[in-house]
N, C-alpha and C positions, 0 to 999 in steps of 0.2 A: 817660426820655421816653417818653410814652404814645404808641401808635401810633393813627393817626388813622382815623376811620371813612370808609370810601370809598364803601359804600353804607348808606343810611339809609331804612328802611320806618316810617311811622308810621300805624297803623290802617287798613291797606289792607283793602278790601272788594271784591268782585266778584261779579256774578251773570250768568247767562245764561239768559234767560227766567225761568223759576221755580227753577232750581237755583242754590244759593248755592256758587260755586266757592271764593271765599275770605272768610273770616269775621275782620274785625279783626286782621289781621297787623301785629306790629311786630318789627322785629328789625334789628340793626346788623351790619354786616361790616366787619372790619378789613382795611385794606391788607395783602396778602400771605396772607391766609387761604386754605386749601383746604377747601371746604363740599361735602357731600354732602347733598343732598336726598333722603329715602327715604320710603316710605310706600306703602299699598296704591294699586291703580288707583282714579283718581277722587279722591285727596287734594288735589289743588289744586297739585301740584308743577309740571306745565307751565305751568299759567296764571300762577303767580308768577314762573317765569323768563321768561314773554312779556311781563308787565309790566316786569320788570327790563331786557328788551332793546326795550322801547318798542314792541312790536308790538300790545300790548293796553293800554288804559286802564284805570286802576281806577275804580271808581264813586265811591270815597271815599277819603280818606287821601293822604298824600303820600309821594313817592318822590324821595329827594336821591341824586345821583351826584357823588362827589367835592365834596360840598357844595352842588351846583347842582340846582334841581329839574329833573327829567327832561324836563319840558315847556318849557323854557327854552333847550334847545339848538336852535340856529337851523335846522339842517338835518341830514341822514343822514350827511354827511361828517363834520362835527363830532362828531356823537356815536359815529361809528364809530372815532374817535380815541382814544375812552375805553372803548367797549364792542366785543368781538368775540364772536360767536356760532359754534357749532360743532353740527351736528345728526347725527342717525343717517342721514339721507339724504346727507351729505355736501355738497350744494348746489354739485356741481362741474358743469362743462361737459364731457360726456365725450368729445365728438368732438375737442376741442382737446388739444394736446400738454400735458404735465404743466407746464411751465414758465410756459404762459399762466394756468393756472389759479391757479397760486402766485401769480403778479404781480398777480392781482386784489385781493390784499390791500393793493396800493399805492394802489387807486383813492380812498382817503379823503384821500390825501396829494396826488394828482395832478389837474391839471385834466381836463375832459372830453376834450378832443382828444388828449391824451397817452394817456389811458385808452383810448380808441378805437383809436389807433395800436397800442398794446401788444397789442390782441387779434390783431393781424397780425402785426406786428414787435415781439418782446420787447423792452421798455425795462428799463434796470437789470437786467441778467442775473445781476450781482453778488450782488444781494441774494437772487434766487431760488436760486442756487447755494448760498450760504451756510445759507439755511433747508432746503435739501433735503439738505444735508450733515448737519445736527443732526438731522433725523429719518430719516436712513439711507436716502435715496432718490435720491442724487446721480445713480447709474447709471441712473435712470429718466427723467432730465430733460426727453428730447425724445421720449419714448414717448407714444402716444395713451392718454389717460386711462381710456377706455373697456376698454382691455385689461390694467389692474392688477386685483389682487384687492380684495377689500372692505376687508382690512387695509391695503393699500398706498393705496387711495383716500383713508382716514381719514388716512392719513401726509401725503397731499397737502394735506388740509384744515388740518392741523396747521400745516404748512409756510407755507400761505397765512396763517394767524394770526401767526406768527412775523414775515412781512413786514408785516402791518399794525400789529403792535406796539400792541395795545389795553392800557390798564391793567387791565381786568377782563375775563375770559374767562366765558361763560356756555355750558354743554353740556349739551344736551338728550338724555339717553339715548344718549351718543357711542357705545356699543360693543353695543348691543342687537342689532344685526344680525351680530355677529362670533361665532366660536366662542370658547371659553374661553381658549385659548392666545393668540389674537391680541386678544383683549379686555384680557387682563393686559398685554400688549405694549403697546398704545396708550394705557393709562392710566398705565403706567408713564413711558412717554416724556412723556406730557403734564404729569403731576406733576413730573417731573425739569425740563422747559422752563420751566414757570411759577416754580418755585421759583430757576432760574437767572436770569431776567429780572425777578424781584421783582414778578410780576403777581398778581391775585386770581383765584381760580377757584371759580365756583359750578356744580355739577353735580348733574342729577337721575339717580338709578340706582335700578334694581330690585333690585340685589345688594347685600345688606348685607356680605357677604363683601370685595367691591371696596371698599366704603365704608371698611370698616375698615383695609383694607391700604394704601389711597393717599391718604386723606384725614385732617385733623387735627381736623375738627369735623363733626359728624354731627347734621342737623335732621330730626326725625321729623314727617311731617305725616299728619293724617288729617281727612277730613271738611271740608276747608278751613281747619283751625286748626293752629297749631303744637301738636305733641303732646310735644316734649321737644327740648332744645337741649342737646348736651352735646360736650365733647371725646371723640374717637373712643374713647379707651382707657377711658373710663367708661360706655359704653354696655353695659347689662347684658342678658342674655337675658330677664329680665323686662320690661325696657324693649319689647325687640322683641315678646315674647309679647302684651304689651298694646297694642302698636301694630298688629300684623297679625292677631290673633284677632279674628274676627268676633263680634257679639254672639250669646251663646247657643252660641258654638262654642269648646270648651276646647282643640282641636288647633291646633297653629301649621301655618302653610304652610311646610314645610321648606325648599322651593326658593328662597323669598325671605329666609329668615332665618338660614340655615346659616352658621357662622362656623368656619372652620378653624383 
């Protein structure tokens, strides 16, 4: 039995002023895939992710999420049941305890009143406890979020997604602000969790090394276009050299393309 496409992009283009951010992008993502988007700065990776998260609308082309046009979702809550987003800034409320930030993931399932009450008196504590146990932060459940390290705050953001339970997770440079040890820790946890829950993950990354380690499909982007789309094990040094080498520059940017 073939696995269905959970994301379908057909001929997507986007310009900002005179800058063409995306040009005729077409690709399909199957349910359960772990995909890394790589490429030099300005390649269009974040723009593509913002279109998938419904933050940015394409100028042309169509976007289907689970077979439904992204424009057809009635409201943000309905869309949040399908798509969850994690960013390098974590998007947490620093002055609140960890449990409150985690339970924000339930807002797409709760009504407005229950959501507001939970910001004062946590509702459904069990779901927060389960999520924090899976991310290794149960001992921080009542700590003030601002007192946590960057890696711990990113784990809180992961726990929030576990509570939200979206079919698709979009991660925009989720570890760029972390040191290498903590970055690998977060990516390892993230990849394990999405596999356990049968979710689909699309992540933008600067590190090719991390893309090769934690993702099963790598899409290279350059100048708003798809440069290559391959299983991670088939991405070669030449693919990376061609992707990252500037015109007229025969040298690789080693920090971007090093593979261990």
